[in-house]
N, C-alpha and C positions, 0 to 999 in steps of 0.2 A: 524788406524784412526787418523787424526790430532787433536790436542788439540784445545779447544776454543780460546786459546791465539794466536795460529798460524793463526787463521782466522781474527784477528783484523787488522785494518789498521795500516800503519806505524806510523802516528802521535800519535795514541792512545798507541801503544806499547812503543814509546819513552817517553810519559808522564807517563806511568805506571812505566817504569824503573827509572824515576826521583821521583817516589812516589807522583806524582801530582794527579793521579787518581788511583782508585782501581777497577778492574773488575774481578769478580769471575764467574765461570760457574754456571748456575742455579741448585738449589738443586732438587733432584728427587721429594720430597714432594710438591715443589712449581709448578711443571709442571702441566699444565691444558690440559686435553683431552676433546675437545668439545663433548658434548652429553653423557658423562659417569658419571658426578657428578652434573648434573644440578638440578635434582629433589630431594625432600625430600621423606622419606619413610612413609609418612602419608598423610591423606587427607588434601587438601588445603581449608581453609575456604573461604567463599564468601566475597569479599572485601566490599560489601555494603549489609546490612541486608535485605534479601528478605521480612521478615515480615514488616519491616518499609516501604519498597517500596509498599507492598500491602495495608498497612494502609492508604496510600495517597488517595486511591479510596474513602474511607469514610471521609477523612479529608477535601478534597477540592471538592466541587460539580462540578466545571468546569472541573477538571481533570477526575472525574468519567464520566461526559458526553462525554468528548473527547475519552476516552477508549471505552465506550459503542457504540458510533457511528461507530468507525473503526471496532470493533469486530463484530458488527451485520452486517455491510455492507460487510465485508469479508465473513462472514458465509452465507450471502444471495447469493453470487456469485456461479454459477454452478462450481463444482469441478469434473474434468474429469480425468480418467485414460486413457492414450493414448498409442497406440502401433505403433511401427515403421513399416510402410508398403511400398510397392513399390512406392506409390504416396505421401509419406510423413507421418506425424503423423496423425493417425485416432483414434476416440474414441473407446475404448475397453470396452463396457458396460458389456460383458460377463466375464471380467477378475475377478478373486477372490478378488483382492485388491479393485475393484470397489464396490463389495458387502460389503467389510469390512468398507470402508469409508462411505457407506450409513447407516451402523449400526455398529459403532465402538465397543460398548459394551452393556451389558444388562441394565445398569443404566443410559445411556445417549443416546439421539437421535443424529443424525448427526449434526443438528443445535446447540444443546447444547454443544456438544463436541468441535466444531470449535469455538464457542464464548468463551468457557473457555480456549481453547488453546491460543487465542489472548490475553485474559485477563491475563493469566499467563505471557506472553511474554513481554508486553509493560512496566509495572512498573519496573520490576527488570532486564529485558533484557535477561531472560533465560526461556525456556520451555522444558520439557522432555517428550518423548513418549516412552512407553514400550509395545512392541508386546508380549502379554501374550500367553503362550502355543505354542511358535514357537521353533522348533528344526531342521526341515529339510528345507534346501534351496529350493526355488521353490514352497513351499506350504505356503499359507497364514496363519498367526497366528489366533488363536481362537478369540482374542479380541485385541483392541488397547486402552491402558490406559494412563492417564495423571498423572505424578508424581508431587507432590507439590514441587515447587522450594525451599521452605524454608527447606525442609528435605533432599535435595540433596547436597552432596559435592563430589569433584573429587580428586582421587588419581593419581598423575602424574607418568609416567614412567621415565626411565633414560634420555630419549630425551626430556622430558617436555610435551609430548602429553598425553592425558588421558589413564591411565592404567586400571582404574575401576571407576564406578559411585557408590557411597555409598549412600544407601537410608535408612533413619531411619523410621522403621515401629513401632512406639510406643515403642521406647527403644531398639528394636532389629534391628541391622544393617544388610543389605543385599547388597552384592557386585554384580554389573552387568557389564558385559563386554561392552566395547565401541562399539563392533560390533553389539550389540543388541539395545542399547539406541539411540534414535533419539534426538539429542541435537540441538534445534533451539535457536540461540542466535544472539543478536546484536553485532556490532563491539565492541571490548574491548578498554577501556581507561586506563586499568591497566598496570602494568609493571611486568616482571618476570612471576612467576607462576599464578599471578592474571589474566593473559591474557587467562587463560582457561575459564573464565566466560565473558559473555557479559555485557556491561554497559547499564542499563535501562534508562528510561526517568525521573524517580523520583530523582535519585541522583543529576543531575545538578540543579534540582529545589528544593533541600532539604530545603535550608534556606528560600526561598520565600514561600514555602508551610507552613513551621513551623511558620514563621511570620504571615501568613494569619490565621492559626489556633489560634495562641495566640490572635490576634486582634479580631477574631470572638468570642472567649471565653470572652474577656474583654467587648465587646459590649453586649453580652448576660447577663453578670453579672450586668452591669450597668442598663440595661433595666429592669431587674427583681427587682432591688432595688428601693424603694420609694424615692421620692425627694420632698422637700418642695414646696408648691404652691406659697408662697410669703414670704417676709421677712420684718419685721418692725425693723428698726435700728435707733440708735440715730442720730440726725441731726449733732450734734457736735461729731466728732470722739473721742474727749478727754473725753466726758461724759460717765459715767458708770451707768447702772441701777442696782438696787438691786434685789434680788431674788423675794421678794413679788411683786414688780412692774412688773417684767418680767412675773410672773405667771398670774397676773391679765390681762395683755395685751394679753398673749397667749390664755387665756380662751375666751376673747371677739373675737379675730380674728378667732379662730377655730369655734366658734358659727356662725359667719357671713359666713364663707366659706362653712360650712355644710348646711346652710339654702338655700333652692331652690329659695326663694323670694329675696335673697340678703339682703342688709342692709348697715348700716354705723357703723363702729367701732370707738368709741370715746376713745382715750387714754389720760392718764395723763402723760405728759412728752413731751418734744420737740423731735419728731421723724419723720421719713419719711417712707412711705409704698412703697415697691418695689416688683412688680410681677416678678416671676422667670419663664422664658420660655426657653425651650430647644428642640432641634430636634436631629435626628439621626446624622446629620452632626456635631453637637456640640461634639459628642463623639469622633470624629477624626477617621482617617484611611480609609475614603472612597476612596481616591486616591490610598492608598496603596493596598486596595483590588482589585481595578481595574487594578493596575499594575500586581498583581499576576495572574489575568485572562489573561492579555496579554502575560505573560511568558508561560502559558499553551498553548496558541494559537501558539506561536513561536516554542515550543519544539515538540508539537504533530503534527503540520501541519494541524490541523482542523480549518477551517476559522470561524470567528465570527458568520456568518449567520447560520451555522450548529449547533453552540453551543446554539442558541436561541436568539441572538441579531438581532432584525428585523429592525434596523435603516437603512440598506442599501436598495437601490432601486433594481428593478428587474434586470437591466443590471449587477450591481455589484454582486448580489447574483448568477446569472447565471455564471459569470466569475469565482467566487470563487468555485462554484460546479465543473466546468470543471478542474480547477487547482487542486482541491482536488483529483479528479480521476486520473489525470496524474502524479502529484507530490507526492501524499501520498498513495493512495490506490494501484496503480499499483506496486510501489516498495515493499510494504509490501506483496502483493500477490506473487511477484517474489521470495522474501525471503522464504516464506512458501513453494512455489513450489520446490525450490532448495533443501530444507531440506527433504521434503516428498519424492522427487524423489531419493535422496541419500539413505534414509532409505529403500525404496522399492528395490533398486538394491542390498543393503546389505542383504535383505531377499531372494535374489536369483531370481530377475526378472530384468535382464539387458536390456531387450528390451522394457521397458515401462517407461513412465514419468507421473508425476502428474501436472496438470495445472488448475489454475483458469481461467474461461472464463469471461473476463471483457468486458462489452458492450462498443461499440465505441460511442464517442460523435458525434453529428450531423455535426459539423464543419469538423471533420476528414473524415467522409464519403463523404461529398461534395467535399473535396479536392481530394480524391482518384478517384471519378467519373470524375472530371475534367482531371486528369492525364490519365484516360482511353481514353477519347476523343482525347487527344494529341497523345497517342500511336497509335490509329486507324488512325488518320490523317497522321502519319508518315509511315504507311504501315503495322502495326502489325495487325494480325487477331484479330477480336473482342473477340473471346473466349480466346485467349492467353493474351490479354490485361486485361480482367476481372480477369483471374487467377493470373496474375502477380501482380495485386493490391490487391489480397486477397479476391476477391468476389467469393468464392468457390461455393456459392449457386446460382450464376447467371444462368438463363436459357440459352439454346442453342440459337444461333442467328436464326436458322430456326424456333424457336418458335414464332418469331415476324413476320413470313411471308416472310423472306428473304432467297432466295436460296443460299446455301453454297456448296463449293466443299469438297473434302475429308479432307482437312486440316482445315476446319472450316472457311475459308475466303469466303466472299460474291462473288458469281459468277457475272461477268460483265453483265450489262444490254444490251440487243440487241440495236444496233444503229438504229436510224430512217433513212429510205432510202429516205424520202422526198415525197413518192407517196401517193396519197389519195386512198380511197377505190374503187372508180370507175375505176381509172387507173389500180389498181391491178387486178380488175375483168376482164378488157379487155385483159391484158397481159396473165392471166391464160387461158382465152377462146382461144386466138390466139395460145398459146402453146399447148393446147389440140387438136386444129384442125390440127396443124402441126404433132403432135404425131400420130393422126389417119391416116394421109396420109402416114406416114412412115411404119406403121404396117399393112396397107390394103393389102389384098391378090392380088388385082388388082391395083397396085400403079398408080398414075397419072404420067403424063409425067414430065420430069425434069424441064421444064419451070415453071409449076405450083408450084413445091416445092420451086424453087428459089423465086417465087413471095411471097409465104406465109412466107418464112424465112426472106425476106426483110422487110415485114410488121412488123414482130415481132421485128426485130432489130431497126426499126424506133420507135417502142413503148418503147423499153428499153433505147434508147439513152438519152432522157431527165432525166430518173430516175438515170442512172449510171453517169450522169454528164459529 
């Protein structure tokens, strides 16, 4: 095997011979083998404290409302277990996982379970599912439990992927295989091993929420503390009153302010009476609190009208509602669907998937119906056009009183021959008379047949054009 020096370029070897550069082969201990020394042999802590993330729900009312809206709306959507069939994905209501999702465990209903799952995920960016009592692939677990994110840490393997999920059960740690735990997470903003965890919504808003909490506490403190109703100060700033004089004036002013009938306080000394008036705005920070609310709107994707601000008109509110469904609710549902489907297949059900059924907005349905009309006008069978645009529940065309062929296409309507009812009746009578002459046992002579046939042709001439 040639030495490392023999593989160097000629200029480098010349410079090394002149002692201008020094090149040594790499040492064995400095060699790096990708994937073999990446991970540490202990659990990696969460980069952002999950308890602090969860505390934001109680610290900021706008964020609590934004999480509650999305969690409850996601939980209210129908959740289907679907099986792959010859005609595509079909609901599998008899599947054991469908019964498990309808009743995940004995302490939570399906709605409570799904609301808590979303509430765990949004603030810290991580949620963990544990199929309890599962050991045989292809058999549904006995229950589906939620692990508290603040108690979960991940032990990475040599390649940096999760080797075990460590759960703290009141001081006793339990290791779960990654094949069992369903880890639902947001995209990670961390580096290195911190990419094992998702980045939640609270971390980017940490300082804004902390400032809002401090400002709210300061406003509450000032509001609870008493403040003088008025001040009586010397007219001349250089003048100073003695204690007895101040005490006498304070006694008279307090007596007047406490009396319901009012009165006039007469003071000895050149002074001026100043009433002190203050509002909540005088405490400061109103704009800062409104800015914190706008940050919550931007991060969570929940529009102001859904958070309780009713200043928008109907058109704006309707537009924000549709945007919320398409830009916020649908992506969140897709993230949960992907994680639940992955967990189901790791449990031994490769032919099923889990999907939220999101109702379509009115505008989207109208657009699809318009496209159906275009497809039919271009020659597509109506049944195929409805199916192509996703209207699986559309009735057959024959149900509308339209005759269809075997392929579902409408049969062509009979063309109008241009004859009225009286002409048709005469033609039928003449044809019947000619038919009787042909089948008669004693047929007439040939001239009579020609005559009747000529009359029939004369009648058919104008009709056939």
